C-alpha positions as CSV (number, residue, x, y, z in Angstrom):
1,M,0.0,0.0,0.0
2,A,2.8,2.4,0.9
3,E,4.5,1.4,-2.3
4,K,1.5,2.4,-4.4
5,K,1.2,5.8,-2.6
6,A,4.9,6.5,-3.3
7,K,4.5,5.6,-6.9
8,A,1.5,7.9,-7.2
9,S,3.3,10.7,-5.6
10,K,6.2,10.3,-8.0
11,N,3.8,10.4,-11.0
12,N,2.3,13.6,-9.7
13,V,5.7,15.2,-9.4
14,D,6.6,14.2,-13.0
15,K,3.4,15.7,-14.3
16,E,3.9,19.0,-12.5
17,Q,7.5,19.1,-14.0
18,E,6.1,18.4,-17.5
19,V,3.5,21.2,-17.0
20,K,6.2,23.7,-16.0
21,E,8.4,22.8,-19.0
22,A,5.4,23.1,-21.3
23,K,4.6,26.6,-19.8
24,V,8.2,27.7,-20.4
25,D,8.0,26.5,-24.0
26,V,4.8,28.4,-24.6
27,E,6.3,31.6,-23.1
28,D,9.4,31.2,-25.3
29,T,7.1,30.8,-28.4
30,E,5.1,33.9,-27.6
31,A,8.3,35.9,-27.2
32,E,9.6,34.7,-30.5
33,Q,6.3,35.6,-32.2
34,A,6.3,39.1,-30.7
35,E,9.9,39.6,-31.8
36,A,9.0,38.4,-35.3
37,C,6.0,40.8,-35.5
38,E,8.3,43.7,-34.5
39,N,10.8,42.8,-37.2
40,A,8.0,42.5,-39.8
41,E,6.7,46.0,-38.9
42,E,10.2,47.5,-39.2
43,T,10.7,45.8,-42.5
44,T,7.4,47.1,-43.8
45,E,8.2,50.6,-42.7
46,E,11.6,50.4,-44.5
47,V,10.1,49.1,-47.7
48,T,7.4,51.8,-47.6
49,E,10.0,54.6,-47.0
50,E,12.2,53.2,-49.8
51,N,9.4,52.9,-52.3
52,A,7.8,56.3,-51.4
53,P,10.3,58.4,-53.5
54,E,10.0,56.0,-56.4
55,K,6.2,56.3,-56.3
56,E,6.4,60.0,-56.0
57,G,8.8,60.0,-59.0
58,V,6.4,57.9,-61.1
59,F,3.5,60.2,-60.3
60,G,5.6,63.3,-61.0
61,K,6.7,61.8,-64.3
62,L,3.1,61.0,-65.2
63,K,2.1,64.5,-64.4
64,K,5.0,65.9,-66.4
65,D,4.1,63.6,-69.4
66,K,0.5,64.8,-69.2
67,K,1.6,68.5,-69.1
68,D,4.0,67.9,-72.0
69,K,1.2,66.3,-74.1
70,K,-1.0,69.4,-73.5
71,D,1.9,71.6,-74.5
72,E,2.3,69.6,-77.7
73,Q,-1.4,70.0,-78.5
74,I,-1.1,73.8,-77.9
75,A,2.0,74.0,-80.2
76,E,0.2,72.0,-82.9
77,L,-2.8,74.3,-82.8
78,N,-0.6,77.4,-82.9
79,D,1.2,75.9,-85.9
80,R,-2.1,75.2,-87.7
81,V,-3.3,78.8,-87.0
82,M,-0.1,80.3,-88.3
83,R,-0.2,78.1,-91.4
84,T,-3.8,79.1,-92.1
85,M,-3.0,82.8,-91.7
86,A,0.0,82.5,-94.0
87,E,-2.1,80.6,-96.6
88,F,-4.8,83.3,-96.3
89,E,-2.2,86.1,-96.7
90,N,-0.8,84.4,-99.8
91,F,-4.3,83.9,-101.2
92,R,-5.0,87.6,-100.6
93,K,-1.8,88.7,-102.3
94,R,-2.4,86.3,-105.2
95,T,-6.0,87.5,-105.6
96,D,-4.9,91.2,-105.6
97,K,-2.3,90.5,-108.2
98,E,-4.8,88.7,-110.4
99,K,-7.2,91.5,-110.1
100,A,-4.5,94.1,-111.0
101,D,-3.4,91.9,-114.0
102,M,-7.0,91.6,-115.1
103,F,-7.5,95.4,-114.9
104,E,-4.3,96.1,-116.8
105,N,-5.1,93.5,-119.5
106,G,-8.5,95.0,-119.9
107,A,-7.1,98.5,-120.0
108,R,-4.5,97.5,-122.6
109,S,-7.2,95.9,-124.7
110,V,-9.2,99.1,-124.7
111,I,-6.2,101.3,-125.4
112,E,-5.2,99.1,-128.4
113,K,-8.6,99.7,-129.9
114,L,-8.4,103.5,-129.3
115,L,-5.0,104.0,-130.8
116,P,-6.2,103.6,-134.4
117,V,-8.6,106.5,-133.8
118,V,-5.7,108.6,-132.7
119,D,-3.8,107.6,-135.9
120,S,-6.8,108.7,-138.0
121,F,-6.9,112.1,-136.3
122,E,-3.1,112.5,-136.9
123,R,-3.3,111.4,-140.5
124,G,-6.2,113.7,-141.2
125,L,-4.5,116.7,-139.6
126,S,-1.2,116.0,-141.4
127,I,-2.7,116.3,-144.9
128,L,-4.4,119.6,-144.3
129,S,-2.9,122.7,-146.0
130,E,-2.1,125.8,-144.0
131,E,-5.4,127.4,-145.2
132,E,-7.4,124.4,-144.2
133,K,-5.8,124.2,-140.8
134,A,-7.2,127.7,-140.1
135,T,-10.8,126.6,-140.7
136,P,-13.1,125.9,-137.7
137,I,-13.5,122.2,-138.7
138,A,-9.7,121.7,-138.6
139,A,-9.4,123.6,-135.3
140,G,-12.2,121.5,-133.8
141,M,-10.4,118.3,-135.0
142,D,-7.1,119.5,-133.5
143,K,-8.8,120.2,-130.1
144,I,-10.5,116.7,-130.1
145,H,-7.1,115.1,-130.9
146,K,-5.4,116.9,-128.1
147,Q,-8.2,116.1,-125.7
148,F,-7.9,112.4,-126.7
149,L,-4.1,112.4,-126.1
150,K,-4.7,114.1,-122.6
151,A,-7.2,111.4,-121.6
152,L,-4.7,108.7,-122.6
153,E,-2.0,110.4,-120.7
154,D,-4.1,110.5,-117.6
155,M,-4.6,106.8,-118.0
156,G,-0.9,106.2,-118.1
157,V,-0.4,106.0,-121.8
158,T,2.6,107.8,-123.3
159,P,4.1,107.9,-126.8
160,I,7.4,106.2,-127.6
161,E,10.2,108.5,-128.8
162,A,11.7,107.2,-132.1
163,V,13.0,109.7,-134.7
164,G,16.6,110.6,-133.9
165,K,16.9,107.9,-131.2
166,E,19.1,104.8,-131.3
167,F,17.1,101.7,-132.5
168,D,15.9,99.7,-129.5
169,P,14.2,96.4,-130.3
170,N,12.4,96.6,-126.9
171,F,10.4,99.6,-128.3
172,H,10.9,99.8,-132.0
173,N,10.0,97.6,-134.9
174,A,12.3,98.2,-137.9
175,V,10.4,97.7,-141.2
176,M,13.0,99.5,-143.4
177,H,16.7,100.2,-143.6
178,G,18.6,103.1,-145.2
179,D,22.1,104.4,-145.8
180,D,21.9,108.1,-145.0
181,D,25.2,109.8,-143.9
182,K,23.2,112.5,-142.1
183,F,22.3,109.9,-139.4
184,G,24.6,107.9,-137.2
185,E,24.8,104.1,-137.1
186,N,21.6,102.3,-136.0
187,I,19.6,105.6,-135.7
188,V,15.9,105.8,-136.4
189,S,15.4,108.3,-139.3
190,E,11.7,108.0,-139.9
191,E,8.5,106.8,-138.0
192,F,5.7,105.2,-139.9
193,Q,3.4,104.4,-137.0
194,K,3.7,105.9,-133.5
195,G,4.2,103.4,-130.6
196,Y,2.8,103.8,-127.1
197,L,3.5,102.6,-123.6
198,Y,1.0,101.8,-120.9
199,K,2.5,102.1,-117.4
200,E,6.0,101.6,-118.9
201,K,4.9,98.5,-120.8
202,V,4.7,98.5,-124.6
203,V,1.1,98.5,-125.9
204,R,2.2,99.0,-129.5
205,Y,5.7,99.1,-131.0
206,S,6.9,102.0,-133.2
207,M,7.2,101.1,-136.9
208,V,10.4,102.8,-138.0
209,K,13.2,103.1,-140.6
210,V,16.7,102.6,-139.4
211,E,19.8,104.1,-141.0
212,N,23.2,102.5,-141.5
């Protein structure tokens, strides 16, 4: 009986010892877990701090890229506006030039049709005798002729000088050649039809005789 009690007492002591050891193991485990949690929090903070500048840099870059894209659109629109304005200015200048050319061409056409009338007046007056020139009809023809020439002059029409001038193919049309020592070389001695300029451009060439 005593032996059974001693054995039971020993078993109780062994169990208490096992409980104490298990409690120590649990405390050690809890301490390790707590330390692991602290390390994990520190690691997370370090990672967050390291990545923060990178994230900020990415956002800044995106913002910069977005701003650059807007600037590109503004520059493109400005370029389109400038091109449109330049094209309009070129169109305006081209239209003004075409209008001026059309007016000048129309004026030249009218002047060319009026010049034969001037020729008729000059031929009619040139064949009159001195007595006939003194008549009212001749005086009236002379006044109309001068008025006609004045109107042409106001329009910018001027006669080309020929007789006594050196022959110039830009203004004169040589229809006859002569050998007269009274004139120098290549000098116009006679004019068969008067030439005219319109704003310094030839409307009709002078028909002339050139000596030597």
